N, CA, C and O atoms as a Tinker XYZ file with bonds, in Angstrom:
   368  protein
     1  N      0.725000   -1.095000    0.019000    73     2
     2  CA    -0.021000    0.165000   -0.253000    64     1     3
     3  C      1.024000    1.184000   -0.026000    63     2     4     5
     4  O      1.966000    1.141000    0.764000    81     3
     5  N      0.637000    2.245000   -0.988000    73     3     6
     6  CA     1.508000    3.546000   -0.799000    64     5     7
     7  C      0.674000    4.556000   -0.069000    63     6     8     9
     8  O     -0.556000    4.524000   -0.049000    81     7
     9  N      1.392000    5.425000    0.509000    73     7    10
    10  CA     1.046000    6.172000    1.495000    64     9    11
    11  C      1.711000    7.708000    0.874000    63    10    12    13
    12  O      2.922000    7.841000    0.697000    81    11
    13  N      0.851000    8.656000    0.626000    73    11    14
    14  CA     1.180000    9.812000    0.287000    64    13    15
    15  C      0.920000   10.965000    1.291000    63    14    16    17
    16  O     -0.001000   10.976000    2.108000    81    15
    17  N      1.802000   11.881000    1.131000    73    15    18
    18  CA     1.409000   13.350000    2.057000    64    17    19
    19  C      1.765000   14.282000    1.060000    63    18    20    21
    20  O      2.591000   14.146000    0.157000    81    19
    21  N      0.931000   15.393000    1.371000    73    19    22
    22  CA     0.891000   16.887000    0.536000    64    21    23
    23  C      2.096000   17.477000    1.198000    63    22    24    25
    24  O      2.679000   17.236000    2.254000    81    23
    25  N      2.312000   18.521000    0.009000    73    23    26
    26  CA     3.833000   19.177000    0.427000    64    25    27
    27  C      3.729000   20.055000    1.542000    63    26    28    29
    28  O      4.761000   20.548000    1.995000    81    27
    29  N      2.694000   20.299000    2.012000    73    27    30
    30  CA     2.715000   21.021000    3.424000    64    29    31
    31  C      2.903000   20.271000    4.405000    63    30    32    33
    32  O      3.643000   20.747000    5.265000    81    31
    33  N      2.356000   18.903000    4.658000    73    31    34
    34  CA     2.606000   17.884000    5.480000    64    33    35
    35  C      4.065000   17.404000    5.362000    63    34    36    37
    36  O      4.859000   17.265000    6.292000    81    35
    37  N      4.226000   17.230000    4.359000    73    35    38
    38  CA     6.065000   17.008000    4.385000    64    37    39
    39  C      7.019000   18.031000    4.960000    63    38    40    41
    40  O      7.878000   17.760000    5.798000    81    39
    41  N      6.762000   19.439000    4.353000    73    39    42
    42  CA     7.364000   20.441000    5.044000    64    41    43
    43  C      7.242000   20.624000    6.369000    63    42    44    45
    44  O      8.190000   21.091000    7.001000    81    43
    45  N      6.131000   20.306000    6.948000    73    43    46
    46  CA     6.002000   20.313000    8.738000    64    45    47
    47  C      6.820000   18.910000    9.207000    63    46    48    49
    48  O      7.599000   18.859000   10.160000    81    47
    49  N      6.537000   18.012000    8.498000    73    47    50
    50  CA     7.456000   17.122000    8.940000    64    49    51
    51  C      8.958000   17.126000    8.977000    63    50    52    53
    52  O      9.521000   16.602000    9.938000    81    51
    53  N      9.665000   17.685000    7.992000    73    51    54
    54  CA    11.210000   18.036000    7.918000    64    53    55
    55  C     11.423000   19.188000    8.833000    63    54    56    57
    56  O     12.534000   19.166000    9.362000    81    55
    57  N     10.737000   20.094000    9.133000    73    55    58
    58  CA    10.910000   21.250000   10.091000    64    57    59
    59  C     10.603000   20.428000   11.559000    63    58    60    61
    60  O     11.457000   20.693000   12.405000    81    59
    61  N      9.864000   19.766000   11.879000    73    59    62
    62  CA     9.562000   19.112000   13.235000    64    61    63
    63  C     10.783000   18.446000   13.671000    63    62    64    65
    64  O     11.355000   18.645000   14.743000    81    63
    65  N     11.203000   17.475000   12.566000    73    63    66
    66  CA    12.384000   16.688000   12.807000    64    65    67
    67  C     13.629000   17.146000   12.978000    63    66    68    69
    68  O     14.608000   16.479000   13.312000    81    67
    69  N     13.572000   18.580000   12.689000    73    67    70
    70  CA    14.733000   19.095000   12.889000    64    69    71
    71  C     14.775000   20.299000   13.984000    63    70    72    73
    72  O     15.515000   21.280000   13.921000    81    71
    73  N     13.713000   19.982000   15.119000    73    71    74
    74  CA    13.435000   20.871000   16.152000    64    73    75
    75  C     12.768000   22.149000   15.905000    63    74    76    77
    76  O     12.672000   23.026000   16.764000    81    75
    77  N     12.258000   22.248000   14.582000    73    75    78
    78  CA    11.942000   23.789000   14.235000    64    77    79
    79  C     10.199000   23.452000   14.007000    63    78    80    81
    80  O      9.688000   22.378000   13.690000    81    79
    81  N      9.620000   24.590000   14.250000    73    79    82
    82  CA     9.904000   25.510000   15.590000    64    81    83
    83  C     10.391000   24.781000   16.776000    63    82    84    85
    84  O     10.262000   23.560000   16.873000    81    83
    85  N     10.949000   25.514000   17.682000    73    83    86
    86  CA    10.954000   24.779000   18.848000    64    85    87
    87  C     10.004000   24.874000   19.746000    63    86    88    89
    88  O      9.299000   25.873000   19.886000    81    87
    89  N      9.920000   23.766000   20.461000    73    87    90
    90  CA     8.838000   23.475000   21.369000    64    89    91
    91  C      9.281000   24.241000   22.883000    63    90    92    93
    92  O     10.387000   24.007000   23.370000    81    91
    93  N      8.446000   25.031000   23.457000    73    91    94
    94  CA     9.102000   25.681000   24.709000    64    93    95
    95  C      9.689000   24.712000   25.525000    63    94    96    97
    96  O      8.988000   23.800000   25.964000    81    95
    97  N     10.845000   24.782000   25.780000    73    95    98
    98  CA    11.437000   23.791000   27.032000    64    97    99
    99  C     11.295000   24.262000   28.225000    63    98   100   101
   100  O     11.267000   25.450000   28.547000    81    99
   101  N     11.176000   23.052000   29.108000    73    99   102
   102  CA    10.827000   23.668000   30.249000    64   101   103
   103  C     12.523000   23.456000   31.104000    63   102   104   105
   104  O     13.419000   22.866000   30.501000    81   103
   105  N     12.699000   23.891000   32.205000    73   103   106
   106  CA    13.986000   23.745000   33.145000    64   105   107
   107  C     15.054000   25.005000   32.839000    63   106   108   109
   108  O     14.609000   26.127000   32.597000    81   107
   109  N     16.006000   24.826000   32.857000    73   107   110
   110  CA    17.246000   25.771000   32.788000    64   109   111
   111  C     17.384000   25.896000   31.301000    63   110   112   113
   112  O     16.981000   24.978000   30.587000    81   111
   113  N     17.925000   26.968000   30.790000    73   111   114
   114  CA    18.005000   27.371000   29.448000    64   113   115
   115  C     19.376000   26.627000   28.895000    63   114   116   117
   116  O     19.516000   26.291000   27.719000    81   115
   117  N     20.231000   26.451000   29.791000    73   115   118
   118  CA    21.404000   25.557000   29.272000    64   117   119
   119  C     21.301000   24.374000   29.184000    63   118   120   121
   120  O     22.031000   23.747000   28.416000    81   119
   121  N     20.073000   23.583000   30.190000    73   119   122
   122  CA    19.791000   22.097000   29.827000    64   121   123
   123  C     18.925000   22.042000   28.360000    63   122   124   125
   124  O     18.788000   20.946000   27.817000    81   123
   125  N     18.494000   22.954000   27.896000    73   123   126
   126  CA    17.649000   23.190000   26.601000    64   125   127
   127  C     18.634000   22.679000   25.596000    63   126   128   129
   128  O     18.593000   21.709000   24.838000    81   127
   129  N     19.826000   23.915000   25.877000    73   127   130
   130  CA    20.519000   23.752000   24.787000    64   129   131
   131  C     21.494000   22.693000   24.560000    63   130   132   133
   132  O     22.061000   22.413000   23.504000    81   131
   133  N     21.649000   21.935000   26.145000    73   131   134
   134  CA    22.102000   20.604000   25.468000    64   133   135
   135  C     21.250000   19.809000   25.072000    63   134   136   137
   136  O     21.781000   18.965000   24.351000    81   135
   137  N     20.056000   19.643000   25.202000    73   135   138
   138  CA    19.048000   18.894000   24.704000    64   137   139
   139  C     18.877000   19.075000   23.042000    63   138   140   141
   140  O     18.610000   18.134000   22.295000    81   139
   141  N     19.108000   20.646000   22.544000    73   139   142
   142  CA    19.158000   20.508000   21.211000    64   141   143
   143  C     20.219000   20.073000   20.682000    63   142   144   145
   144  O     20.154000   19.471000   19.611000    81   143
   145  N     21.294000   20.261000   21.254000    73   143   146
   146  CA    22.758000   19.495000   20.649000    64   145   147
   147  C     22.865000   17.659000   20.680000    63   146   148   149
   148  O     23.518000   16.915000   19.947000    81   147
   149  N     21.914000   17.323000   21.871000    73   147   150
   150  CA    21.746000   16.032000   21.472000    64   149   151
   151  C     20.612000   15.871000   20.397000    63   150   152   153
   152  O     20.712000   14.899000   19.649000    81   151
   153  N     19.685000   16.608000   20.260000    73   151   154
   154  CA    18.769000   16.281000   19.351000    64   153   155
   155  C     19.248000   16.384000   17.521000    63   154   156   157
   156  O     18.841000   15.724000   16.565000    81   155
   157  N     20.239000   17.479000   17.599000    73   155   158
   158  CA    20.883000   17.213000   15.914000    64   157   159
   159  C     22.015000   16.611000   16.233000    63   158   160   161
   160  O     22.532000   16.458000   15.127000    81   159
   161  N     22.777000   16.148000   17.050000    73   159   162
   162  CA    23.669000   15.291000   17.132000    64   161   163
   163  C     25.135000   15.894000   17.053000    63   162   164   165
   164  O     26.198000   15.290000   17.196000    81   163
   165  N     24.917000   17.264000   16.786000    73   163   166
   166  CA    26.557000   18.033000   17.088000    64   165   167
   167  C     26.053000   19.336000   16.819000    63   166   168   169
   168  O     24.859000   19.617000   16.720000    81   167
   169  N     27.224000   20.295000   16.678000    73   167   170
   170  CA    27.172000   21.595000   16.486000    64   169   171
   171  C     28.363000   22.193000   15.615000    63   170   172   173
   172  O     29.396000   22.534000   16.190000    81   171
   173  N     28.251000   22.308000   14.413000    73   171   174
   174  CA    29.342000   22.672000   13.307000    64   173   175
   175  C     29.663000   24.046000   13.884000    63   174   176   177
   176  O     28.821000   24.932000   13.735000    81   175
   177  N     30.981000   24.349000   14.631000    73   175   178
   178  CA    31.425000   25.535000   14.852000    64   177   179
   179  C     32.041000   26.403000   13.643000    63   178   180   181
   180  O     33.146000   26.202000   13.140000    81   179
   181  N     31.384000   27.119000   13.375000    73   179   182
   182  CA    31.743000   28.143000   12.297000    64   181   183
   183  C     32.371000   29.144000   12.535000    63   182   184   185
   184  O     31.900000   29.837000   13.436000    81   183
   185  N     33.562000   29.605000   11.912000    73   183   186
   186  CA    34.211000   30.839000   11.863000    64   185   187
   187  C     33.497000   31.844000   11.405000    63   186   188   189
   188  O     33.635000   32.933000   11.962000    81   187
   189  N     32.783000   31.743000   10.544000    73   187   190
   190  CA    32.365000   32.962000    9.470000    64   189   191
   191  C     31.156000   33.566000   10.733000    63   190   192   193
   192  O     30.307000   33.051000   11.461000    81   191
   193  N     31.719000   35.039000   10.442000    73   191   194
   194  CA    30.518000   35.601000   11.401000    64   193   195
   195  C     30.016000   37.028000   10.651000    63   194   196   197
   196  O     30.722000   38.026000   10.507000    81   195
   197  N     28.650000   36.875000   10.219000    73   195   198
   198  CA    28.110000   38.025000    9.938000    64   197   199
   199  C     27.405000   38.992000   10.901000    63   198   200   201
   200  O     27.569000   40.200000   11.072000    81   199
   201  N     26.488000   38.025000   11.537000    73   199   202
   202  CA    25.498000   38.742000   12.376000    64   201   203
   203  C     26.092000   38.115000   13.523000    63   202   204   205
   204  O     26.560000   38.831000   14.408000    81   203
   205  N     26.128000   36.884000   13.614000    73   203   206
   206  CA    26.762000   35.719000   14.678000    64   205   207
   207  C     27.054000   34.602000   13.989000    63   206   208   209
   208  O     26.609000   34.388000   12.861000    81   207
   209  N     27.812000   33.824000   14.613000    73   207   210
   210  CA    28.391000   32.702000   14.123000    64   209   211
   211  C     27.406000   31.672000   13.926000    63   210   212   213
   212  O     26.744000   31.398000   14.927000    81   211
   213  N     27.146000   31.017000   12.836000    73   211   214
   214  CA    26.267000   30.207000   12.329000    64   213   215
   215  C     25.728000   29.030000   13.565000    63   214   216   217
   216  O     24.545000   28.739000   13.744000    81   215
   217  N     26.575000   28.612000   14.128000    73   215   218
   218  CA    26.338000   27.648000   15.289000    64   217   219
   219  C     25.546000   28.150000   16.428000    63   218   220   221
   220  O     24.840000   27.440000   17.144000    81   219
   221  N     25.721000   29.492000   16.554000    73   219   222
   222  CA    24.959000   30.024000   17.610000    64   221   223
   223  C     23.381000   30.058000   16.958000    63   222   224   225
   224  O     22.372000   29.728000   17.582000    81   223
   225  N     23.422000   30.580000   15.436000    73   223   226
   226  CA    21.804000   30.824000   15.057000    64   225   227
   227  C     21.374000   29.433000   15.036000    63   226   228   229
   228  O     20.283000   29.487000   15.604000    81   227
   229  N     21.573000   28.276000   14.732000    73   227   230
   230  CA    21.253000   26.939000   14.915000    64   229   231
   231  C     20.844000   26.625000   16.152000    63   230   232   233
   232  O     19.743000   26.096000   16.302000    81   231
   233  N     21.678000   26.905000   17.245000    73   231   234
   234  CA    21.238000   26.824000   18.679000    64   233   235
   235  C     19.877000   27.373000   19.225000    63   234   236   237
   236  O     18.938000   26.812000   19.790000    81   235
   237  N     20.133000   28.833000   18.809000    73   235   238
   238  CA    19.304000   29.979000   18.958000    64   237   239
   239  C     17.820000   29.368000   18.553000    63   238   240   241
   240  O     16.855000   29.311000   19.316000    81   239
   241  N     17.852000   28.997000   17.405000    73   239   242
   242  CA    16.674000   28.470000   16.822000    64   241   243
   243  C     15.895000   27.360000   17.214000    63   242   244   245
   244  O     14.713000   27.173000   16.926000    81   243
   245  N     16.765000   26.504000   18.013000    73   243   246
   246  CA    16.219000   25.378000   18.619000    64   245   247
   247  C     15.483000   25.623000   19.953000    63   246   248   249
   248  O     14.439000   25.117000   20.365000    81   247
   249  N     16.533000   26.791000   20.680000    73   247   250
   250  CA    16.240000   26.802000   22.033000    64   249   251
   251  C     16.022000   28.786000   22.133000    63   250   252   253
   252  O     17.081000   29.392000   22.299000    81   251
   253  N     15.428000   29.181000   22.087000    73   251   254
   254  CA    14.926000   30.642000   22.102000    64   253   255
   255  C     15.750000   31.124000   23.390000    63   254   256   257
   256  O     16.045000   32.317000   23.312000    81   255
   257  N     16.182000   30.500000   24.528000    73   255   258
   258  CA    16.744000   30.854000   25.377000    64   257   259
   259  C     18.097000   30.784000   25.394000    63   258   260   261
   260  O     18.673000   31.320000   26.341000    81   259
   261  N     18.740000   30.233000   24.541000    73   259   262
   262  CA    20.045000   30.016000   24.064000    64   261   263
   263  C     20.899000   31.342000   24.347000    63   262   264   265
   264  O     20.516000   32.462000   24.008000    81   263
   265  N     22.049000   31.088000   24.982000    73   263   266
   266  CA    23.234000   32.384000   25.209000    64   265   267
   267  C     24.264000   31.635000   24.568000    63   266   268   269
   268  O     24.327000   30.407000   24.630000    81   267
   269  N     25.182000   32.457000   23.869000    73   267   270
   270  CA    26.443000   32.127000   23.287000    64   269   271
   271  C     27.507000   31.366000   24.628000    63   270   272   273
   272  O     28.346000   30.531000   24.288000    81   271
   273  N     27.377000   31.700000   25.898000    73   271   274
   274  CA    27.993000   31.290000   26.628000    64   273   275
   275  C     27.736000   29.616000   26.922000    63   274   276   277
   276  O     28.637000   28.880000   27.326000    81   275
   277  N     26.676000   29.269000   26.709000    73   275   278
   278  CA    26.086000   27.857000   26.643000    64   277   279
   279  C     27.341000   26.830000   26.539000    63   278   280   281
   280  O     27.918000   26.176000   27.408000    81   279
   281  N     27.516000   26.931000   25.298000    73   279   282
   282  CA    28.600000   25.932000   24.674000    64   281   283
   283  C     29.961000   25.874000   25.386000    63   282   284   285
   284  O     30.530000   24.799000   25.576000    81   283
   285  N     30.411000   26.925000   25.732000    73   283   286
   286  CA    31.898000   27.232000   26.676000    64   285   287
   287  C     31.184000   26.514000   28.176000    63   286   288   289
   288  O     31.996000   25.786000   28.748000    81   287
   289  N     30.419000   26.570000   28.564000    73   287   290
   290  CA    29.761000   26.183000   30.165000    64   289   291
   291  C     29.648000   24.704000   29.532000    63   290   292   293
   292  O     30.595000   24.058000   29.982000    81   291
   293  N     28.993000   24.039000   28.806000    73   291   294
   294  CA    28.714000   22.693000   28.625000    64   293   295
   295  C     30.156000   21.961000   28.416000    63   294   296   297
   296  O     30.326000   20.812000   28.824000    81   295
   297  N     30.871000   22.470000   27.957000    73   295   298
   298  CA    32.236000   21.867000   27.494000    64   297   299
   299  C     33.126000   22.231000   29.111000    63   298   300   301
   300  O     33.991000   21.511000   29.609000    81   299
   301  N     32.635000   23.449000   29.639000    73   299   302
   302  CA    33.965000   23.433000   31.065000    64   301   303
   303  C     33.105000   22.318000   31.979000    63   302   304   305
   304  O     33.756000   21.481000   32.604000    81   303
   305  N     31.952000   22.310000   32.038000    73   303   306
   306  CA    31.147000   21.541000   32.965000    64   305   307
   307  C     31.717000   19.725000   32.331000    63   306   308   309
   308  O     31.842000   18.746000   33.067000    81   307
   309  N     31.846000   19.740000   31.549000    73   307   310
   310  CA    32.351000   18.337000   30.580000    64   309   311
   311  C     30.852000   17.692000   30.308000    63   310   312   313
   312  O     30.709000   16.506000   30.605000    81   311
   313  N     30.043000   18.212000   29.912000    73   311   314
   314  CA    28.835000   17.880000   29.715000    64   313   315
   315  C     28.645000   17.862000   28.211000    63   314   316   317
   316  O     27.605000   17.322000   27.835000    81   315
   317  N     29.319000   18.269000   27.431000    73   315   318
   318  CA    29.515000   18.453000   26.067000    64   317   319
   319  C     30.968000   18.385000   25.296000    63   318   320   321
   320  O     31.684000   19.257000   25.788000    81   319
   321  N     31.599000   17.723000   24.351000    73   319   322
   322  CA    32.749000   17.770000   23.893000    64   321   323
   323  C     32.605000   17.830000   22.224000    63   322   324   325
   324  O     31.841000   17.021000   21.697000    81   323
   325  N     33.290000   18.725000   21.447000    73   323   326
   326  CA    33.343000   18.565000   20.409000    64   325   327
   327  C     34.668000   18.620000   19.735000    63   326   328   329
   328  O     35.324000   19.654000   19.607000    81   327
   329  N     35.031000   17.400000   19.298000    73   327   330
   330  CA    36.125000   16.880000   18.889000    64   329   331
   331  C     36.401000   17.337000   17.349000    63   330   332   333
   332  O     37.135000   16.613000   16.677000    81   331
   333  N     35.917000   18.352000   16.842000    73   331   334
   334  CA    36.300000   19.234000   15.647000    64   333   335
   335  C     36.248000   18.234000   14.439000    63   334   336   337
   336  O     35.279000   17.484000   14.319000    81   335
   337  N     37.280000   18.219000   13.548000    73   335   338
   338  CA    37.392000   17.675000   12.283000    64   337   339
   339  C     37.024000   16.225000   12.150000    63   338   340   341
   340  O     36.640000   15.725000   11.093000    81   339
   341  N     37.145000   15.661000   13.139000    73   339   342
   342  CA    36.483000   14.007000   13.419000    64   341   343
   343  C     34.810000   13.870000   13.367000    63   342   344   345
   344  O     34.171000   12.841000   13.151000    81   343
   345  N     34.304000   15.197000   13.625000    73   343   346
   346  CA    32.646000   14.839000   13.451000    64   345   347
   347  C     32.216000   13.941000   14.504000    63   346   348   349
   348  O     31.197000   13.260000   14.391000    81   347
   349  N     32.976000   13.922000   15.540000    73   347   350
   350  CA    32.405000   13.198000   16.579000    64   349   351
   351  C     32.025000   13.973000   17.873000    63   350   352   353
   352  O     32.838000   14.703000   18.440000    81   351
   353  N     30.892000   13.804000   18.269000    73   351   354
   354  CA    30.525000   14.848000   19.580000    64   353   355
   355  C     29.833000   13.962000   20.696000    63   354   356   357
   356  O     28.807000   13.296000   20.558000    81   355
   357  N     30.528000   14.083000   21.707000    73   355   358
   358  CA    30.179000   13.270000   23.043000    64   357   359
   359  C     29.443000   14.113000   23.900000    63   358   360   361
   360  O     29.781000   15.270000   24.150000    81   359
   361  N     28.186000   13.411000   24.471000    73   359   362
   362  CA    27.485000   14.087000   25.294000    64   361   363
   363  C     27.906000   13.328000   26.463000    63   362   364   365
   364  O     27.865000   12.098000   26.428000    81   363
   365  N     28.296000   13.935000   27.467000    73   363   366
   366  CA    28.742000   13.302000   28.886000    64   365   367
   367  C     27.920000   13.402000   29.827000    63   366   368
   368  O     28.192000   12.943000   30.936000    81   367
């Protein structure tokens, strides 16, 4: 049996699978940032900065309470580790 969906349903499915628009997370903002990192599987640290670095845009779109210091704090607390070019991210 073949199942089909409309373009609008497909669009919603794609956006929701990426955590967009974000569901209002409960708890601490930094925990919501860690959850966004876990859901996406990684944060591609981008050195190009027009308004703000791309990885900050990605996390802010998934957690409106995101602050730039969250990534540093998660690494400092050893709750998130970005190994860079190896594309392996560890959630501790």
